[in-house]
N, C-alpha and C positions, 0 to 999 in steps of 0.2 A: 491396556495391559491386563493380563490375568492377575488376580489378586496375589500380592506377595512378591511380584517380580518387578525389578527395576530395569528400565531400558539401558542398553549399552551406551547410547549417546544421549546426553541431555538435550532437550528441545525447549528453548526459552522464547516465549512469545512476548514481544516488547510492546506491540500496539495492535489494535484491531479497529476496523470500521465496518460495521455490519458483520457479514461473514468473513470478509477479507482480513488477513492478519499478516504481520511481518515479525520476523524473529531470527533466531540463529539455531542451527543444529550443530552441536559441538562434537566433532569426531577426533579420533586420535591423530589424524593427519591434517587437522585444521578445521576452521569454522566454515559452515555452509550458510550463507545469508539467504533468508527466504523472504519472499518468493524467489526461487532459484530456477535457472534454466541450465540443463546439462547438455553440452554439445555431445553428439554421438560419435564415439570412436569405435565403430563396428569391428574392424579388424586390427585393433591396437593402433589406430590412427584416426584422428579427425581429418577426414579426407581433404587433401590439398594443403594442410596446414602443419607447421611444426608445433610441438607442445609449447614452445616459448611464445609463439603467436597466439595460441589459444589462451595461455595465462595472461598475456597482455590485454586481452579483451575484458578481463575481470571475472572469468569463469572460476568458480570455487571447486567444481566437481565435473567430471566427465563420465560418460557411460561406455561400458564395454559389452560386447555381445558374446554370450556363452556358446551359442550354436556355431557361429563362424569360427571362433577361436578353438573350439574343441575339434573342429574338422581341419583347420589349418591356421597355425602350424602344429596344433594339438596343445591341450592344456598341460600335458605332461612335459612337453618341451619347454613351454614357458616357465613351468615350475623349476625345471633344471637350470634355467637361465636366470633365476632369481625372482620370479613372480612378475605380474603384469606391470606394476609400477616401475620396476627397474628395467624391464624389457622395452618399454616405450618412453622412459625418462619423464614420467609424470609423477611428481611427489605429493600432489594433493589427493583428496579422496577420489575413489572410483566406485561407481555403482555398476554392477553387472546384472543384466536381465537373465531370466532362468533358461532361456533357449526355447521355451515352449511355443511362443508365437511363431518363431521362424520355422520350427519343425512342422507346424500346421500349414504355413503359407509357402515355404520354399522347398521342402523336401519332395523328391519325386514320388515317393509312396510313404505313407505313414499309417500306423495302426495304433489306436489308443486302447489300452486295457487298464484294469485296476492297478496292475503292477507298474506299468511304465508305458512310454511311447517308443515303438520300434519304427525306425525310419531309414530311408535311403538318402545318402548325401546328394545334394544338387550338384556337387562338383564331379564326383566319380562314380556315383551309384552304390558305394559301399554301404553296408548295413550297420546301424548303430542303435543302441538302446539308451534312452534317457529316462531315468526314474527320478523321483524326488530326491532320493539319497545321492544318486550320481550327480545331479545338478548342484546340490550343496557341496559335494566333494570338489567339483570343478571350480565353482566360484570361490568358496571359502578357503580351501586347502591348496589348490593348485594355482589358480590365478591370484589369490590373496586379495580379493576385492574388499572394500570397506563396508559397503552395503550390498547385501545378498538378497535376491528375490526368491520366494518360494516357487516351485514348479506349479503351474496352473493350467487349466484348459480354457482357451479362448475360442468361443464359437463365432462363426461368420455372421454378418448382418445381411439381411434380416433373419432373425431366429425365432422359431416357435417357442412358446413359453415352456413346453415340456422339455425341449432340447436345452434351453437356457438353464432350466432347473437342474438337469443332469450335470451340466458343467459346474454349476454352483456347488452341488454336492460333492462331485469328484475333486474340485479345487479345494474344498474344505478338508477332505480326507488327505489329499496330498499336502495341504498346508500343515496338518498335524504331523505327518511323516517328515516334512521338511524341518519342522521345529525340533523333532526328536533327533534328527541327524545333525542339525546345527548345534544343539546343546546350548551351553552358556559360554559366551566369549566376551572378553572385556574390550577388545579393540575392533570388533566387527559387529554389525547389526543385521538383523533379518527382518524383511518386510513381507507382510502378507498381501494378497491381491484380491480385492473385491470383484466379483463377477455378477452377472444378472442381466446382461444386455440392456434393453430399454424398459425393463419391468421393475416398477418400484418395489413391489413386495419381495422380489428375488434379491434386489440390491440390499434391502433391509435384512433379509435372512442371511445372506452372505456375510454382511458386516457383523451380525450377532455371532455367527459361528467363528469368524476370525478373532473377534474380541475375546471370546471364551478361550481360544488357544493362547492368545497373547503374543503380540509381535512388537518390535521396536518402532515400526512405522507401517503405514498402510497405503496401498496403491489402488487406484481405480483402473481396472482393466476392461477390455472389451468395448472401448470407445475409439473414435477416430478410425473406424473400420468400414466406413461407407454410409453411416447414418446421416451425415451432414451437420452443419454448424447448429442449426436451430434445434434439431433433435438431441444433439449432444448437450446443449445448454439446458434443455428440459430435464435431462437426467441429472445434470449437475446442480439443478435447483434443489434437489433433495439428497443425492447420493453422498456427497462429502459429509453432510451432517449426520449420517448414520455411523460414521467412523469415530473412534475416540478423539476427543477434541484436544487432548494434551500430547498427541503424537503427530508427526508430519504426514501430510496427505500428498500423494504423488500421482499425477495424471499421466498415464503412460502413452507415449507416441504422439503428443500434441505440442505444437501445431503451428498454425499461422499466428501472427502477432495478435490479431483480434481474438483468437481462441484463447490465448494466454491471459489477456486482460479480462475477458468474461469469466474464465475459470477462476482466476484470483478473486474476482468479485464474489464468487460463490464458495470460497473457502479452500481453494487448492494452494499448496505450498511449493510443489516441485514439478518440473516438466522435463521431457526430453523429446527431440524430434530430429529427423534427418533433413528437414526442409531447408534450413539455412544454407547448408553446404550443397545440397542437391540443387537448390535454386541457383546458387552461385555458379555451379558447373554448367548451367544452361542459360547463363546470361541474365538472370533476374536478380535484382537488388531489392531488399526491403528497406523502406524509409518511413519517416514520420508521416509522410503524405501518401502512403500506400506502396504498392510494388512498382518497380521500374524495369521495363524490358530494354536492356542495353542493345539489343539487336536492332531496335527501331532506328530508322534513318534520321529521325529528327535530332538524334544525339551526335551526328557525325561531326558537327562543328560547335558543339556545346562545351565551352571551356570551363564550366563550373564543376566543382566536385560534388559527390553525392551528399556530403554533409561537412561543410567547412568548420562546424563546431566540434566535430568528433576528434577524440584523441587517437583514433586508429588511423594510421597513414593511408590505408587502403580507401578510407572514407573521405579524407580531407586533402590528400596530397596528389591525387590523380584526377584528371578531368574526365567528364563523361565521354568526351570525344575520344580520349585515349582508350578508355574501357570499351567503348563501342568498337574501335579498331581492333583491339585484342580479341574481342568476342567474334567479330566477323572473320578475322584471320585465323580463328581457332588456335590462338596461341595459349599455351598452358598458363602463362602469367595471368591472363584474364580470369581463369577459373580460380586461381589462388587469391587474387585481389578481391573478387566478388564474394568468395567464401569467407574470407577474412572480414570484409565489411559486414556481411550478414550476421556472423557470429558476434561481432562487436555491437551491432545494432540491437540484437536480442539481449545482450548483457546490459546495454544502456537502458533498454526498456524495463528490464527487471529492476535495475537500480532506481529508475524513476518511479516505478510502482511502490517499491519499498519506502521511498521518501514520501510519496503521496499518502500512503496509509499512516505512516508515522506522524504526519502533519494534519491528519483528519480531512483530507481533501480528495480522497480516492474516487468518490462518486463523480465529482466534477472532472477529474482527470479522465475517468473512463468515458464520460459523455463527450468530452472534447476529442479524445483519441478516436472514438467511433466516427465522429463527424469528419475528422481529417483523413480517416481511412476510407471515407465514402460509404460508411455503413449507417443505416437508419438508427436513430437513438430511441 
């Protein structure tokens, strides 16, 4: 934080092991236990699941998407209907992304200037302008999210150093404008976003500029964009350590279970990813022994559940044979059950990591997990 400023939400670190840490981010809508995984509710819904099912998995917070919600049903309509929490019946914390990544990746045409991003909707081709100030207005004032992200520029991978440096500089200037538009709020927090692609000196520069501005938390952006697991881990060997140690660190858009474990080992506290529900919709389940493709014929008469020890009914009460049948028959229930199981597994994984760090055995947990997932230790 910039000198003299107190964060909106206290962050209490209760235990560490190496760079890994566990704690609690205290918000006005409830505590977020860290390390934390945020299920993605892109269009005001975690796909295929009710908010009650999501809550039952142990999720403390979910993510909403500014780009999608500003286009449909529009942020103004959600505001008239009482804000995003009331609109989707989720009373726990919500983090919203700034919309910048989707503008770059989904819009039919986009143009970045110092002032803003002008883009055409991927839905109907209509033209929209997203500035740092407009992004803050949508997230904080109209949607009413608890954790608001600054607007940043995320460059594609691979990126030349000069191009990545431009994105670092623009993101810092937009971060300053985002901070000014956000002001001081007691019940909402603002996170800055570190950029710099795979260049260590740029990640350091970005972090220094963000810390000078002062944010309630800090994200690592521009990863999981095609660089691969090994290259991502190389960046995470140093990038989290550039960020203020007393504030939460959020790795955006990550990832597979092994990605989460390795990132926590390197000092990351928060995650989001569409993978659990996207995998579930395509017949894939994540387990302690790796991923399972329920389309495979070998499960046609397998009467065992995905995880008999799980508290989630989707994991423990239905056989693999039944799930295989649902997937092959393209029944909607199969997508629901596998999405539910995957979100539950991710939350169980986060709880296991929190316990391992608290008990000083996270290194052995990580090694065992990698071995069970079929990854080299």
